[in-house]
N, CA, C and O atoms as a CHARMM CRD file, in Angstrom:
* protein
*
  328
    1    1 UNK  N      0.85600  -1.17600   0.00000 PROA 1      0.00000
    2    1 UNK  CA     0.00000   0.00000   0.00000 PROA 1      0.00000
    3    1 UNK  C      0.89200   1.22500   0.00000 PROA 1      0.00000
    4    1 UNK  O      1.73600   1.37700   0.88300 PROA 1      0.00000
    5    2 UNK  N      0.72300   2.06900  -0.94300 PROA 2      0.00000
    6    2 UNK  CA     1.53000   3.27200  -1.00000 PROA 2      0.00000
    7    2 UNK  C      0.83000   4.40400  -0.25100 PROA 2      0.00000
    8    2 UNK  O     -0.38400   4.39400  -0.04700 PROA 2      0.00000
    9    3 UNK  N      1.63500   5.36600   0.14400 PROA 3      0.00000
   10    3 UNK  CA     1.09000   6.49400   0.88400 PROA 3      0.00000
   11    3 UNK  C      0.45400   7.47400  -0.08800 PROA 3      0.00000
   12    3 UNK  O      1.03500   7.78800  -1.12700 PROA 3      0.00000
   13    4 UNK  N     -0.71100   7.94800   0.24000 PROA 4      0.00000
   14    4 UNK  CA    -1.42500   8.89600  -0.59600 PROA 4      0.00000
   15    4 UNK  C     -1.35300  10.28000   0.04000 PROA 4      0.00000
   16    4 UNK  O     -1.36600  10.40900   1.26400 PROA 4      0.00000
   17    5 UNK  N     -1.27700  11.31400  -0.79900 PROA 5      0.00000
   18    5 UNK  CA    -1.27200  12.66800  -0.23200 PROA 5      0.00000
   19    5 UNK  C     -2.63400  13.01300   0.35000 PROA 5      0.00000
   20    5 UNK  O     -2.74800  13.94100   1.15100 PROA 5      0.00000
   21    6 UNK  N     -3.67900  12.26800  -0.04800 PROA 6      0.00000
   22    6 UNK  CA    -5.02400  12.53200   0.45100 PROA 6      0.00000
   23    6 UNK  C     -5.29300  11.80300   1.76200 PROA 6      0.00000
   24    6 UNK  O     -6.01300  12.30800   2.62400 PROA 6      0.00000
   25    7 UNK  N     -4.71700  10.62600   1.90800 PROA 7      0.00000
   26    7 UNK  CA    -4.88500   9.86900   3.14200 PROA 7      0.00000
   27    7 UNK  C     -3.59300   9.11900   3.42600 PROA 7      0.00000
   28    7 UNK  O     -3.42000   7.99000   2.96800 PROA 7      0.00000
   29    8 UNK  N     -2.67700   9.73700   4.17900 PROA 8      0.00000
   30    8 UNK  CA    -1.42400   9.06700   4.48600 PROA 8      0.00000
   31    8 UNK  C     -1.68000   7.70400   5.13500 PROA 8      0.00000
   32    8 UNK  O     -2.66000   7.52000   5.85700 PROA 8      0.00000
   33    9 UNK  N     -0.79800   6.77400   4.86900 PROA 9      0.00000
   34    9 UNK  CA    -0.92900   5.41300   5.38500 PROA 9      0.00000
   35    9 UNK  C     -1.16200   5.43100   6.89300 PROA 9      0.00000
   36    9 UNK  O     -0.44000   6.10300   7.62900 PROA 9      0.00000
   37   10 UNK  N     -2.16700   4.69200   7.34700 PROA 10     0.00000
   38   10 UNK  CA    -2.43900   4.56800   8.76800 PROA 10     0.00000
   39   10 UNK  C     -3.40200   5.59500   9.32900 PROA 10     0.00000
   40   10 UNK  O     -3.77700   5.48800  10.49600 PROA 10     0.00000
   41   11 UNK  N     -3.82400   6.59200   8.55000 PROA 11     0.00000
   42   11 UNK  CA    -4.70000   7.63900   9.07200 PROA 11     0.00000
   43   11 UNK  C     -6.14100   7.19000   9.25200 PROA 11     0.00000
   44   11 UNK  O     -6.92100   7.88900   9.89800 PROA 11     0.00000
   45   12 UNK  N     -6.51200   6.04800   8.70100 PROA 12     0.00000
   46   12 UNK  CA    -7.89400   5.59900   8.78600 PROA 12     0.00000
   47   12 UNK  C     -8.22400   4.94600  10.12500 PROA 12     0.00000
   48   12 UNK  O     -9.38200   4.62000  10.38600 PROA 12     0.00000
   49   13 UNK  N     -7.20900   4.75200  10.98200 PROA 13     0.00000
   50   13 UNK  CA    -7.42900   4.11100  12.27700 PROA 13     0.00000
   51   13 UNK  C     -6.54800   4.79300  13.31900 PROA 13     0.00000
   52   13 UNK  O     -5.40200   5.15300  13.04900 PROA 13     0.00000
   53   14 UNK  N     -7.10700   4.96000  14.51000 PROA 14     0.00000
   54   14 UNK  CA    -6.33300   5.58000  15.59000 PROA 14     0.00000
   55   14 UNK  C     -5.16800   4.67900  15.98800 PROA 14     0.00000
   56   14 UNK  O     -5.28100   3.45400  15.95900 PROA 14     0.00000
   57   15 UNK  N     -4.06600   5.28700  16.35300 PROA 15     0.00000
   58   15 UNK  CA    -2.85500   4.56700  16.75600 PROA 15     0.00000
   59   15 UNK  C     -3.13300   3.58700  17.89700 PROA 15     0.00000
   60   15 UNK  O     -2.60800   2.47400  17.90000 PROA 15     0.00000
   61   16 UNK  N     -3.95800   3.99800  18.86700 PROA 16     0.00000
   62   16 UNK  CA    -4.25700   3.14300  20.01700 PROA 16     0.00000
   63   16 UNK  C     -5.03300   1.89100  19.59800 PROA 16     0.00000
   64   16 UNK  O     -4.78300   0.79700  20.10400 PROA 16     0.00000
   65   17 UNK  N     -5.96800   2.06400  18.67700 PROA 17     0.00000
   66   17 UNK  CA    -6.76300   0.92800  18.20100 PROA 17     0.00000
   67   17 UNK  C     -5.89100  -0.02900  17.39900 PROA 17     0.00000
   68   17 UNK  O     -6.01300  -1.24600  17.53600 PROA 17     0.00000
   69   18 UNK  N     -5.01000   0.51700  16.56100 PROA 18     0.00000
   70   18 UNK  CA    -4.08700  -0.31100  15.78700 PROA 18     0.00000
   71   18 UNK  C     -3.22200  -1.15500  16.72800 PROA 18     0.00000
   72   18 UNK  O     -3.08200  -2.36200  16.52900 PROA 18     0.00000
   73   19 UNK  N     -2.64800  -0.52800  17.73900 PROA 19     0.00000
   74   19 UNK  CA    -1.80400  -1.24700  18.69300 PROA 19     0.00000
   75   19 UNK  C     -2.60200  -2.31000  19.43800 PROA 19     0.00000
   76   19 UNK  O     -2.10100  -3.41200  19.66000 PROA 19     0.00000
   77   20 UNK  N     -3.83000  -1.99800  19.82600 PROA 20     0.00000
   78   20 UNK  CA    -4.67100  -2.96900  20.53400 PROA 20     0.00000
   79   20 UNK  C     -4.90700  -4.21800  19.67300 PROA 20     0.00000
   80   20 UNK  O     -4.91900  -5.33300  20.19300 PROA 20     0.00000
   81   21 UNK  N     -5.09100  -4.03500  18.37600 PROA 21     0.00000
   82   21 UNK  CA    -5.30500  -5.17900  17.48900 PROA 21     0.00000
   83   21 UNK  C     -4.01500  -5.97700  17.33900 PROA 21     0.00000
   84   21 UNK  O     -4.04200  -7.20700  17.35700 PROA 21     0.00000
   85   22 UNK  N     -2.89200  -5.28900  17.19000 PROA 22     0.00000
   86   22 UNK  CA    -1.60900  -5.99900  17.12600 PROA 22     0.00000
   87   22 UNK  C     -1.39000  -6.82700  18.39700 PROA 22     0.00000
   88   22 UNK  O     -0.95300  -7.97600  18.32700 PROA 22     0.00000
   89   23 UNK  N     -1.69400  -6.24100  19.54900 PROA 23     0.00000
   90   23 UNK  CA    -1.53300  -6.96500  20.81700 PROA 23     0.00000
   91   23 UNK  C     -2.49800  -8.14700  20.90900 PROA 23     0.00000
   92   23 UNK  O     -2.11900  -9.23200  21.34900 PROA 23     0.00000
   93   24 UNK  N     -3.74300  -7.93100  20.49400 PROA 24     0.00000
   94   24 UNK  CA    -4.73300  -9.01600  20.48900 PROA 24     0.00000
   95   24 UNK  C     -4.23200 -10.19600  19.66700 PROA 24     0.00000
   96   24 UNK  O     -4.38600 -11.35200  20.06200 PROA 24     0.00000
   97   25 UNK  N     -3.63000  -9.89100  18.51800 PROA 25     0.00000
   98   25 UNK  CA    -3.14900 -10.92500  17.59900 PROA 25     0.00000
   99   25 UNK  C     -1.71800 -11.35700  17.90300 PROA 25     0.00000
  100   25 UNK  O     -1.12700 -12.13600  17.15500 PROA 25     0.00000
  101   26 UNK  N     -1.16500 -10.84900  19.00000 PROA 26     0.00000
  102   26 UNK  CA     0.18500 -11.18400  19.46200 PROA 26     0.00000
  103   26 UNK  C      1.25300 -10.91600  18.39100 PROA 26     0.00000
  104   26 UNK  O      2.21800 -11.67000  18.26700 PROA 26     0.00000
  105   27 UNK  N      1.07200  -9.83900  17.62500 PROA 27     0.00000
  106   27 UNK  CA     2.02000  -9.44200  16.57800 PROA 27     0.00000
  107   27 UNK  C      2.35500 -10.61300  15.65800 PROA 27     0.00000
  108   27 UNK  O      3.51100 -10.80800  15.28100 PROA 27     0.00000
  109   28 UNK  N      1.32800 -11.39100  15.29900 PROA 28     0.00000
  110   28 UNK  CA     1.49700 -12.55800  14.43500 PROA 28     0.00000
  111   28 UNK  C      0.61200 -12.41000  13.21400 PROA 28     0.00000
  112   28 UNK  O     -0.56100 -12.05400  13.32600 PROA 28     0.00000
  113   29 UNK  N      1.17600 -12.68500  12.04700 PROA 29     0.00000
  114   29 UNK  CA     0.40900 -12.60600  10.79800 PROA 29     0.00000
  115   29 UNK  C     -0.65500 -13.70000  10.80200 PROA 29     0.00000
  116   29 UNK  O     -0.34900 -14.87200  11.02600 PROA 29     0.00000
  117   30 UNK  N     -1.88100 -13.31800  10.55800 PROA 30     0.00000
  118   30 UNK  CA    -2.99900 -14.25700  10.52000 PROA 30     0.00000
  119   30 UNK  C     -2.81600 -15.32300   9.45000 PROA 30     0.00000
  120   30 UNK  O     -3.26200 -16.45800   9.61700 PROA 30     0.00000
  121   31 UNK  N     -2.17000 -14.96600   8.36600 PROA 31     0.00000
  122   31 UNK  CA    -2.10400 -15.85100   7.21100 PROA 31     0.00000
  123   31 UNK  C     -0.90900 -16.80500   7.23300 PROA 31     0.00000
  124   31 UNK  O     -1.08800 -18.01200   7.07400 PROA 31     0.00000
  125   32 UNK  N      0.30000 -16.28800   7.42800 PROA 32     0.00000
  126   32 UNK  CA     1.49200 -17.14900   7.36700 PROA 32     0.00000
  127   32 UNK  C      2.03200 -17.51600   8.74000 PROA 32     0.00000
  128   32 UNK  O      2.90500 -18.37700   8.85500 PROA 32     0.00000
  129   33 UNK  N      1.51700 -16.86500   9.78800 PROA 33     0.00000
  130   33 UNK  CA     1.96200 -17.17000  11.14000 PROA 33     0.00000
  131   33 UNK  C      3.28200 -16.52900  11.52900 PROA 33     0.00000
  132   33 UNK  O      3.82400 -16.82800  12.59300 PROA 33     0.00000
  133   34 UNK  N      3.80700 -15.65100  10.68200 PROA 34     0.00000
  134   34 UNK  CA     5.08500 -14.99000  10.95900 PROA 34     0.00000
  135   34 UNK  C      4.99000 -14.12600  12.20600 PROA 34     0.00000
  136   34 UNK  O      4.03100 -13.37500  12.38600 PROA 34     0.00000
  137   35 UNK  N      6.00700 -14.24500  13.07400 PROA 35     0.00000
  138   35 UNK  CA     6.09900 -13.40400  14.26300 PROA 35     0.00000
  139   35 UNK  C      6.61300 -12.04400  13.80800 PROA 35     0.00000
  140   35 UNK  O      7.69900 -11.94500  13.23800 PROA 35     0.00000
  141   36 UNK  N      5.83200 -10.99500  14.06000 PROA 36     0.00000
  142   36 UNK  CA     6.15700  -9.65300  13.58200 PROA 36     0.00000
  143   36 UNK  C      6.69200  -8.74700  14.69100 PROA 36     0.00000
  144   36 UNK  O      6.81600  -7.53800  14.49300 PROA 36     0.00000
  145   37 UNK  N      7.01000  -9.31800  15.85200 PROA 37     0.00000
  146   37 UNK  CA     7.45800  -8.49100  16.98000 PROA 37     0.00000
  147   37 UNK  C      8.72500  -7.71800  16.67700 PROA 37     0.00000
  148   37 UNK  O      8.90100  -6.61000  17.18300 PROA 37     0.00000
  149   38 UNK  N      9.61300  -8.27200  15.86400 PROA 38     0.00000
  150   38 UNK  CA    10.85800  -7.57200  15.53700 PROA 38     0.00000
  151   38 UNK  C     10.86400  -7.05600  14.10700 PROA 38     0.00000
  152   38 UNK  O     11.89800  -6.59200  13.62700 PROA 38     0.00000
  153   39 UNK  N      9.74200  -7.12800  13.42500 PROA 39     0.00000
  154   39 UNK  CA     9.64800  -6.66000  12.03600 PROA 39     0.00000
  155   39 UNK  C      9.67400  -5.13700  11.97900 PROA 39     0.00000
  156   39 UNK  O      9.32400  -4.45700  12.94400 PROA 39     0.00000
  157   40 UNK  N     10.08800  -4.62700  10.85000 PROA 40     0.00000
  158   40 UNK  CA    10.05300  -3.17600  10.63000 PROA 40     0.00000
  159   40 UNK  C      8.59200  -2.72600  10.64000 PROA 40     0.00000
  160   40 UNK  O      7.72800  -3.44900  10.14300 PROA 40     0.00000
  161   41 UNK  N      8.30000  -1.55700  11.19100 PROA 41     0.00000
  162   41 UNK  CA     6.91900  -1.08600  11.23600 PROA 41     0.00000
  163   41 UNK  C      6.21600  -1.11500   9.88200 PROA 41     0.00000
  164   41 UNK  O      5.01200  -1.36600   9.82600 PROA 41     0.00000
  165   42 UNK  N      6.93100  -0.86700   8.80300 PROA 42     0.00000
  166   42 UNK  CA     6.32200  -0.87700   7.47300 PROA 42     0.00000
  167   42 UNK  C      5.90400  -2.27600   7.04200 PROA 42     0.00000
  168   42 UNK  O      5.10300  -2.42000   6.11800 PROA 42     0.00000
  169   43 UNK  N      6.43000  -3.30500   7.69100 PROA 43     0.00000
  170   43 UNK  CA     6.08600  -4.69100   7.34800 PROA 43     0.00000
  171   43 UNK  C      4.89600  -5.22800   8.13500 PROA 43     0.00000
  172   43 UNK  O      4.45500  -6.35100   7.89200 PROA 43     0.00000
  173   44 UNK  N      4.37200  -4.44700   9.07200 PROA 44     0.00000
  174   44 UNK  CA     3.22800  -4.86700   9.88100 PROA 44     0.00000
  175   44 UNK  C      2.01300  -4.07500   9.41600 PROA 44     0.00000
  176   44 UNK  O      2.02800  -2.84500   9.42900 PROA 44     0.00000
  177   45 UNK  N      0.96600  -4.77700   9.00600 PROA 45     0.00000
  178   45 UNK  CA    -0.22200  -4.10100   8.50800 PROA 45     0.00000
  179   45 UNK  C     -1.46800  -4.67000   9.17200 PROA 45     0.00000
  180   45 UNK  O     -1.43600  -5.71900   9.81500 PROA 45     0.00000
  181   46 UNK  N     -2.55600  -3.95000   8.99500 PROA 46     0.00000
  182   46 UNK  CA    -3.86900  -4.46300   9.36300 PROA 46     0.00000
  183   46 UNK  C     -4.60200  -4.79400   8.07800 PROA 46     0.00000
  184   46 UNK  O     -4.55700  -4.03000   7.11400 PROA 46     0.00000
  185   47 UNK  N     -5.27300  -5.92800   8.06600 PROA 47     0.00000
  186   47 UNK  CA    -6.00600  -6.34200   6.88400 PROA 47     0.00000
  187   47 UNK  C     -7.48600  -6.42700   7.21800 PROA 47     0.00000
  188   47 UNK  O     -7.86800  -6.89700   8.29000 PROA 47     0.00000
  189   48 UNK  N     -8.30700  -5.97200   6.29500 PROA 48     0.00000
  190   48 UNK  CA    -9.75800  -6.10600   6.44900 PROA 48     0.00000
  191   48 UNK  C    -10.14400  -7.52900   6.05000 PROA 48     0.00000
  192   48 UNK  O     -9.89100  -7.93800   4.91700 PROA 48     0.00000
  193   49 UNK  N    -10.74200  -8.27700   6.95100 PROA 49     0.00000
  194   49 UNK  CA   -11.16500  -9.63700   6.63100 PROA 49     0.00000
  195   49 UNK  C    -12.21800  -9.61500   5.53200 PROA 49     0.00000
  196   49 UNK  O    -12.14200 -10.38500   4.57500 PROA 49     0.00000
  197   50 UNK  N    -13.19000  -8.73900   5.67300 PROA 50     0.00000
  198   50 UNK  CA   -14.15600  -8.47900   4.60600 PROA 50     0.00000
  199   50 UNK  C    -13.78400  -7.10600   4.04600 PROA 50     0.00000
  200   50 UNK  O    -13.96400  -6.09700   4.72900 PROA 50     0.00000
  201   51 UNK  N    -13.26500  -7.05000   2.80700 PROA 51     0.00000
  202   51 UNK  CA   -12.81900  -5.76800   2.25200 PROA 51     0.00000
  203   51 UNK  C    -13.91100  -4.69900   2.30600 PROA 51     0.00000
  204   51 UNK  O    -15.10300  -4.99700   2.22800 PROA 51     0.00000
  205   52 UNK  N    -13.48000  -3.47300   2.43700 PROA 52     0.00000
  206   52 UNK  CA   -14.42200  -2.35700   2.55000 PROA 52     0.00000
  207   52 UNK  C    -15.33100  -2.26300   1.33800 PROA 52     0.00000
  208   52 UNK  O    -16.51000  -1.94200   1.48200 PROA 52     0.00000
  209   53 UNK  N    -14.80900  -2.53700   0.14200 PROA 53     0.00000
  210   53 UNK  CA   -15.65600  -2.41800  -1.04900 PROA 53     0.00000
  211   53 UNK  C    -16.67200  -3.55900  -1.14400 PROA 53     0.00000
  212   53 UNK  O    -17.53900  -3.53700  -2.01700 PROA 53     0.00000
  213   54 UNK  N    -16.57600  -4.55200  -0.25700 PROA 54     0.00000
  214   54 UNK  CA   -17.60000  -5.60100  -0.15900 PROA 54     0.00000
  215   54 UNK  C    -18.47800  -5.39600   1.07000 PROA 54     0.00000
  216   54 UNK  O    -19.23700  -6.28800   1.44900 PROA 54     0.00000
  217   55 UNK  N    -18.37800  -4.21900   1.69400 PROA 55     0.00000
  218   55 UNK  CA   -19.21100  -3.90500   2.84000 PROA 55     0.00000
  219   55 UNK  C    -18.53200  -4.06300   4.18800 PROA 55     0.00000
  220   55 UNK  O    -19.18000  -3.90100   5.22200 PROA 55     0.00000
  221   56 UNK  N    -17.24800  -4.37500   4.20300 PROA 56     0.00000
  222   56 UNK  CA   -16.51500  -4.50800   5.46800 PROA 56     0.00000
  223   56 UNK  C    -16.34100  -3.16200   6.15500 PROA 56     0.00000
  224   56 UNK  O    -16.41900  -2.10800   5.52500 PROA 56     0.00000
  225   57 UNK  N    -16.10700  -3.22100   7.44400 PROA 57     0.00000
  226   57 UNK  CA   -15.95600  -2.00000   8.23600 PROA 57     0.00000
  227   57 UNK  C    -14.54800  -1.91400   8.82000 PROA 57     0.00000
  228   57 UNK  O    -13.72800  -2.81500   8.64200 PROA 57     0.00000
  229   58 UNK  N    -14.29100  -0.82400   9.51300 PROA 58     0.00000
  230   58 UNK  CA   -13.02800  -0.63700  10.22400 PROA 58     0.00000
  231   58 UNK  C    -13.14000  -1.08600  11.67600 PROA 58     0.00000
  232   58 UNK  O    -12.29900  -0.72800  12.49900 PROA 58     0.00000
  233   59 UNK  N    -14.16500  -1.86300  11.99700 PROA 59     0.00000
  234   59 UNK  CA   -14.31900  -2.38100  13.36100 PROA 59     0.00000
  235   59 UNK  C    -13.21300  -3.39800  13.64100 PROA 59     0.00000
  236   59 UNK  O    -12.75200  -4.08400  12.72900 PROA 59     0.00000
  237   60 UNK  N    -12.79400  -3.49200  14.89100 PROA 60     0.00000
  238   60 UNK  CA   -11.72000  -4.40800  15.27600 PROA 60     0.00000
  239   60 UNK  C    -12.03800  -5.85500  14.90200 PROA 60     0.00000
  240   60 UNK  O    -11.13000  -6.63100  14.60200 PROA 60     0.00000
  241   61 UNK  N    -13.31000  -6.21800  14.92000 PROA 61     0.00000
  242   61 UNK  CA   -13.68600  -7.59400  14.58300 PROA 61     0.00000
  243   61 UNK  C    -13.47900  -7.90900  13.10600 PROA 61     0.00000
  244   61 UNK  O    -13.47100  -9.07800  12.72300 PROA 61     0.00000
  245   62 UNK  N    -13.31300  -6.88600  12.27400 PROA 62     0.00000
  246   62 UNK  CA   -13.08600  -7.08500  10.84100 PROA 62     0.00000
  247   62 UNK  C    -11.62700  -6.84500  10.46300 PROA 62     0.00000
  248   62 UNK  O    -11.28600  -6.86800   9.28000 PROA 62     0.00000
  249   63 UNK  N    -10.77500  -6.62000  11.43500 PROA 63     0.00000
  250   63 UNK  CA    -9.36900  -6.32900  11.17000 PROA 63     0.00000
  251   63 UNK  C     -8.47800  -7.39400  11.79100 PROA 63     0.00000
  252   63 UNK  O     -8.76600  -7.91100  12.87100 PROA 63     0.00000
  253   64 UNK  N     -7.39500  -7.71300  11.10000 PROA 64     0.00000
  254   64 UNK  CA    -6.44700  -8.69800  11.60100 PROA 64     0.00000
  255   64 UNK  C     -5.03100  -8.25600  11.26400 PROA 64     0.00000
  256   64 UNK  O     -4.80000  -7.58800  10.25500 PROA 64     0.00000
  257   65 UNK  N     -4.09300  -8.63100  12.11100 PROA 65     0.00000
  258   65 UNK  CA    -2.69200  -8.34900  11.87700 PROA 65     0.00000
  259   65 UNK  C     -2.20300  -9.19700  10.71500 PROA 65     0.00000
  260   65 UNK  O     -2.50500 -10.38700  10.62100 PROA 65     0.00000
  261   66 UNK  N     -1.44800  -8.56500   9.83700 PROA 66     0.00000
  262   66 UNK  CA    -0.93400  -9.25200   8.65700 PROA 66     0.00000
  263   66 UNK  C      0.42800  -8.67800   8.29900 PROA 66     0.00000
  264   66 UNK  O      0.67300  -7.48500   8.48000 PROA 66     0.00000
  265   67 UNK  N      1.31700  -9.53400   7.78700 PROA 67     0.00000
  266   67 UNK  CA     2.57200  -9.00000   7.26000 PROA 67     0.00000
  267   67 UNK  C      2.24300  -8.35800   5.90900 PROA 67     0.00000
  268   67 UNK  O      1.25700  -8.72300   5.26700 PROA 67     0.00000
  269   68 UNK  N      3.05500  -7.42300   5.49100 PROA 68     0.00000
  270   68 UNK  CA     2.79600  -6.69700   4.24300 PROA 68     0.00000
  271   68 UNK  C      2.72300  -7.65900   3.05800 PROA 68     0.00000
  272   68 UNK  O      1.88500  -7.49100   2.17200 PROA 68     0.00000
  273   69 UNK  N      3.59600  -8.66100   3.03900 PROA 69     0.00000
  274   69 UNK  CA     3.61700  -9.60500   1.91700 PROA 69     0.00000
  275   69 UNK  C      2.27200 -10.31800   1.77800 PROA 69     0.00000
  276   69 UNK  O      1.71600 -10.38300   0.68100 PROA 69     0.00000
  277   70 UNK  N      1.74900 -10.85100   2.87500 PROA 70     0.00000
  278   70 UNK  CA     0.46000 -11.54800   2.81600 PROA 70     0.00000
  279   70 UNK  C     -0.68200 -10.59500   2.48700 PROA 70     0.00000
  280   70 UNK  O     -1.56000 -10.93200   1.69400 PROA 70     0.00000
  281   71 UNK  N     -0.67700  -9.41800   3.08400 PROA 71     0.00000
  282   71 UNK  CA    -1.74500  -8.44800   2.84200 PROA 71     0.00000
  283   71 UNK  C     -1.80000  -8.07800   1.36700 PROA 71     0.00000
  284   71 UNK  O     -2.88100  -8.01200   0.78200 PROA 71     0.00000
  285   72 UNK  N     -0.64500  -7.83600   0.76800 PROA 72     0.00000
  286   72 UNK  CA    -0.60800  -7.46200  -0.65500 PROA 72     0.00000
  287   72 UNK  C     -0.94900  -8.65000  -1.55400 PROA 72     0.00000
  288   72 UNK  O     -1.57100  -8.47600  -2.60200 PROA 72     0.00000
  289   73 UNK  N     -0.55100  -9.84100  -1.15300 PROA 73     0.00000
  290   73 UNK  CA    -0.81500 -11.03400  -1.96200 PROA 73     0.00000
  291   73 UNK  C     -2.28300 -11.42600  -1.94600 PROA 73     0.00000
  292   73 UNK  O     -2.81500 -11.89100  -2.95300 PROA 73     0.00000
  293   74 UNK  N     -2.92900 -11.24200  -0.82600 PROA 74     0.00000
  294   74 UNK  CA    -4.32600 -11.66300  -0.67600 PROA 74     0.00000
  295   74 UNK  C     -5.25700 -10.85000  -1.55600 PROA 74     0.00000
  296   74 UNK  O     -6.19900 -11.39200  -2.13600 PROA 74     0.00000
  297   75 UNK  N     -5.00500  -9.57100  -1.65800 PROA 75     0.00000
  298   75 UNK  CA    -5.84800  -8.62900  -2.38400 PROA 75     0.00000
  299   75 UNK  C     -7.27900  -8.70600  -1.85900 PROA 75     0.00000
  300   75 UNK  O     -7.49200  -8.46900  -0.67000 PROA 75     0.00000
  301   76 UNK  N     -8.27400  -9.02800  -2.69900 PROA 76     0.00000
  302   76 UNK  CA    -9.64700  -9.05700  -2.19500 PROA 76     0.00000
  303   76 UNK  C    -10.23500 -10.47100  -2.19000 PROA 76     0.00000
  304   76 UNK  O    -11.45400 -10.64400  -2.18500 PROA 76     0.00000
  305   77 UNK  N     -9.35700 -11.47600  -2.19100 PROA 77     0.00000
  306   77 UNK  CA    -9.83400 -12.86500  -2.06100 PROA 77     0.00000
  307   77 UNK  C    -10.36000 -13.08300  -0.65100 PROA 77     0.00000
  308   77 UNK  O     -9.87800 -12.44600   0.28600 PROA 77     0.00000
  309   78 UNK  N    -11.34200 -13.97100  -0.47600 PROA 78     0.00000
  310   78 UNK  CA   -11.82600 -14.27400   0.87800 PROA 78     0.00000
  311   78 UNK  C    -10.67100 -14.78300   1.75000 PROA 78     0.00000
  312   78 UNK  O     -9.86700 -15.60000   1.30200 PROA 78     0.00000
  313   79 UNK  N    -10.59200 -14.30600   2.97100 PROA 79     0.00000
  314   79 UNK  CA    -9.47300 -14.65800   3.83600 PROA 79     0.00000
  315   79 UNK  C     -9.40500 -16.15700   4.11000 PROA 79     0.00000
  316   79 UNK  O     -8.31200 -16.69900   4.27600 PROA 79     0.00000
  317   80 UNK  N    -10.54900 -16.83800   4.16100 PROA 80     0.00000
  318   80 UNK  CA   -10.51900 -18.28000   4.43700 PROA 80     0.00000
  319   80 UNK  C     -9.94800 -19.06400   3.25600 PROA 80     0.00000
  320   80 UNK  O     -9.44700 -20.17400   3.43800 PROA 80     0.00000
  321   81 UNK  N    -10.01900 -18.49900   2.04900 PROA 81     0.00000
  322   81 UNK  CA    -9.44100 -19.14700   0.87200 PROA 81     0.00000
  323   81 UNK  C     -7.96600 -18.86700   0.71900 PROA 81     0.00000
  324   81 UNK  O     -7.24900 -19.63400   0.07600 PROA 81     0.00000
  325   82 UNK  N     -7.50600 -17.77900   1.30000 PROA 82     0.00000
  326   82 UNK  CA    -6.10800 -17.39500   1.17200 PROA 82     0.00000
  327   82 UNK  C     -5.26100 -18.28900   2.05000 PROA 82     0.00000
  328   82 UNK  O     -4.04000 -18.13600   2.09200 PROA 82     0.00000
């Protein structure tokens, strides 16, 4: 995900909520199981389980910790199929 001048990366969610989700998921990628505790901040992302363009929300229940590689690879495929 590249940074946009209209919405810089990470502005769609409060820092505290992002950290709470990372802690809930124990800094582990939902998809590959990679431990992200020592990863560069740019390699740790939040992924929408149900993409926003399919009606997903920014609620914590629809967000999961993901490494950048998995998040970019998944695109808009259903998370259970990925």
